[in-house]
N, C-alpha and C positions, 0 to 999 in steps of 0.2 A: 763523569769525572772520576779520577783516581787520586788518592792521597799518597804522596811520596813521604818517606821518612825524612826528618830534618837532616841536613848535611852537618858535618862535623863542626863547621864554623857558621852557624846560622846568623842571619842578619839581625842585629839588635835594634836598629833604628826603625821607627814606624814608617810604613809605606806612605808615600804622598797621597793626599786625599784624592780619591778617584773622581773624575768628572762624571756627571750623570746627565741623562736626558730628561729627568723629571725633577729629582730632588735638588739638583744643582741650579735650577732656573732661578730667576730673580724673584724676590719676595712679592713684587707687584703682580707677577704672573702665576704665583704658586697658590693652588687652591687650598693647601694646608693652612693658609692664613685666612681662609674664609670664616665667617662668623661662627659656624657650628657644624652640626653633625649629620643631619638626617639625609640630605641629598647633596652630594658634592657636585659643584659645577665649576669648571676650571676656566671660566671666561670672565672673571671678575677681579677687581682690585678692592679688597675689603679693608675695613679699618684695622688698625693695629690692636694687639692683645691688650695693651694698657688702655687704649681708648675704649675698648669694649667693657673692661672692668669699670672704668670711670663712668661710662654712660649707664651701666646697670646700677651703680651706687647712687648716681644722681636721680635715677628713676625712683629708687626706694626712698631717698630723702624727701623728694617731692611728695610721694604718697604718704609718708609718715607725718610730714608737716600739715598736709591737707586734712588727714584723718584726725589729728589732735584738735585742730580748730573746729572741725565738724562735730567731733564727739562732745566737746564742751557745749557747743551751741544746742545740739540735740538733747543733751541731758537737761539743760535749762528749760527747753521747750517741753520735754516729757513731764517735768515737775509742774509746769504751768498749765498744761492741757490734760494731764492724766491719761493721754492716749496710749493704748497698748502697742499700737504700731510704732509710735514715737519712742516708747521705751525699748522696743526691739531694735529700732534703728540706732538708738544711742549705744546699746550693747554691741551692735554690729560695728559701729565706728570705733569703740574702745578696743574691740577684738582686732580690727584692722590695724590700729595704731600699735598694739602689742605685737601683732604679726610682723609688721614692718620693722620694728625694733629688733626682733629676733633674726630677720633677714639681713639686717646690717651686720649683726654678729656673725652670721653665716658667711657673708661676703668677706669680712675681715679675716676670719680664721682659715678659710679655705685657700688663701694665697700664701700661707706660710711655706717656705721652701722645704724640700725633702731633707731628711736627716737620717741618722743611723737607725733610729727606732721606727721611722716611717719612710722607707726608701722610695715609695711611690707618691710621696707628698701628702698633703692634708686636704686634698680636693674634696674628698667625701664628707668632710666636716660640714660642707654646705648643705648636703642632703640630710644630715642628722638634725641640724638646727632648723632647716625648713620643715622637716617632719614634725619636730616639736612644736613649731609655730602653728602648723596646720591642725595637729591633734589637740594641743592644749588650748590655744587661743580661739581658733575658729569653732571648735566643738563647744567651748564654754559659751561663746556668743550664741550658738545654735540652741543650746539647752535653755539659756535665759529667755530667748525669744519664744520658743515653743511653750515653755512653762508659763510665761506671762500671758500668752494667747489663751491657754487652757483655763487659767484662773480668772481671766477677764471675760470668758465667753458668756456667762450669765450675769454679768455685772449690771447694776441698776443704772439707768440712764441719768446723767447729770448735765446741768447746763455748762457747756464748755465752748469757749471761743478758740477756734482752730486757726485763726489768722496767723498768729505767731508761728504755729507749727508749719503751715504752708510756706511762709516766708523762709524759714530755716531750711525746709526741704528743698526749696528752689535754689538757695545759695549753695547748699550741699551738692545739689546736682551739678552746678557749674564747676565747683572745685573738684568733685570726683570725676566729672567729665574731662577736666583738664589733665588730671593725673592719668586717666585711662588713655587719653589721646597721646600723652608722652610715652606710655608703655607700648601703645599700638604702633606709633611711628618708629620706635626703636626696633620692634619686632618686624615691621614692614621693611625697614632698611636692611636688616640682616637676612630676612627671607628673600628679598630680591637678589641678594648676592648668590643665593643657591637655588634660585628659581622655584620657590615655594611661597604660598600665601603667608600673611602675618599670623593667621590662626594656626596654620600648619606648622609654622616655625615654633610658635610658643607652646604648642602641644607636645612637640618632640624634642625641644631644645635640651641640651645637657645643663643649661643654666637655670637652677631652681629659683633664683632670685627674681629674674624677669618673669618666669611663669607664675610665681606667687603673687607678685604685684599686679600682673595683668588680670588674673582671675579674681583677685581680691577686689580690684576696681570695677571689673565687669559685674560682679555680684552686688557691689555697692550701688551702682547705677540702676540695676534691675530692682534692687530692694527699695530704692527711693521711689521708683515709679509705683511699686506695689503699696508702699506705705501711704503715698499721696492718694492713690485710688481708694484704699481702705478708709482713710480719714474722710475723704469726700463722700463715700457711701454712708458712713456713720452720720456725718453732718446732714446729709440729704434725707435719709430714712429715719433717723433717730434710733436706729438699732445698733447697740454697742458690739454685737457679735461680728459686724463687718470689721471693726477695728481689731478684734481678737483674731479674726481669720487672717488679716494682713500680717499680724505678728507671727502666727504659725507658719505662713508661707515664707516669710523672711527667714525663720529658723530652719525650715527645710532646705531653702536655698543655700544657707551657710553650711549645712550638713553635707549637701551634695558636693560643694566646692572642697570642703575639708577631705572628704573621702577620695575625691579625684587627686588632690595634691598629695595625700598620704600614699596613694597607690603609685604615683609617678616617682616620688622620692624613694619608696621601697624598691622599685625597679632598679634604680641607679645604685642603691646601696648594696644590693645582693649581686651586682655584676650585670651591667647592661651592654650588650654588644652594639656596635655601630650599625648603621643602615646598610642594606645590600649595595647601594650605589657608592657609599663611602668605602665599603669593603673592597668592591671591585676596582675603585680608583687606586687605592693604596696597593692592591695586588698588581695592577698594571704598572705602577711605579717601580715595584720590585722586579717584575719581569723585564722591564725595559732597561734596568740597570746593567751597564756593560760588564760588570763583574759577576752577574748572576745568570745562571743557565735556566733554572726552573725553581718553582716554589711548590712545596708539597703540603705545607701547613701554614695557616695564618690565623692568629688569634688577635682580635682587636676589641678592647673593652674600655668603656668610659671609667676613669678613676677620679673624675672631678669635672667641674665646668670647663668644657672645651679642652679636656686633657685625655689623651688616649694612651693606653698601655698596649704595646705591640710585641708579640712573640711570633717569629717566623722560622720555619725550617726550609732552607734553600740549598741548592746545588751550585757550587762555585764554578765559573767557567775555567776550562783548561785543567791541566795537571799541576797541582800546587803542592808545595811543602806544607806541613802542618802549621809551621809558624807563619808562613805567608797567608794562609787562610785566616789565622787568628788576627793578623794585622788588617786584612781586608774586612773581616767581620767588624772589627772595631771602627774602621773608617766609615763603613756603611751605616753602622749604628749611630755614630756621631752625626752623620748627615741628617738622619731622622730626628735625633734629639735636638738638633739646632732649630727645628721648626717648632713654633709656639704650640702647635696642636698636640705634640707628642711629649708625654711625661717621661716615658721610658721606651726604649726599643732594644730588643734582644734577638739575635740571630743564632741559629744552630744548624748543623749539617742535616740534610735529609737522610733518612735511613735508605739503604740500598733497595731499589725497585719500588720505592714509595710512589703512590698515585700522585700524579702532577695536577696541581690546581690550574684551571684554565678559565679565561674570561668568557662570558656569554658571547655567542656568535654575533649578536646585534650590538655589542659594546663598542662604542667609539670614544674612547677616553684618550 
């Protein structure tokens, strides 16, 4: 392609929006409306962006409500039984409730529209608040649980009726299980749309709210089983160290979940690129565009939950005037911006003799 100098009377009106073979397809057929990031599959009709945000918020609200009820019940049982495992579990549930509250804040703040001070929007707010939740609340619960276990390790055996403790743990298991099921079904629904498992989706999703709730609930269910087993061994053997051991295991479990969530939020905060499959799919859409000859550079980065920032260097088809190229760039950029998945799209001209990006030979997008 060569660039012609502008004529003396350049056209001032924007060019009509170009039809495309990928970007211009209907929303129902467009994989850019798929639930998320990691593996694009263009054979699905996914829920709308508003529906996805709403379902994530509902998932968090269910988790927070369940955790508040459970935390109160566990605290009462901890005072009645003096069980170290029950104290750890009550700390766990209060931590979960606090975590969920911060995730609601993250969900609300991340959807603020872009402005002059934040041209790429406020999507990364969700990772900031999710990291605060994981670091502050989860780690606090972990410290309390481990400390309780250590201090109670050599405690003197006392007569304790664990019946109320087992009843509350059973009720908590049902409530936590319901919350976990809600998070799992949401993950499974979105994962099926892009041909990945529910666990695979929640591990790599750009949505920290769903990931936080899922692993919070998973840790809660595992922690309940550990606490029940520790209390049962204490009651059976009369040795209080079993109860203390359960408290320490719950604390370690919380620490592992916290470290994982902190790591994932850090990844997205410092700039996390999309998966290879998503990269190749978007590259294919650019290559197939009738106004684009080739692509020499493509940067795709997550700037919020289900929000991509794209920068591409392309060669425009034909011999074009500079102003015509500017109009075409604006048209193509707006076609990407109109998709819910793209926060911003910027095109620039490829440098002369730049190496052209090509799709893998086995790519069938």
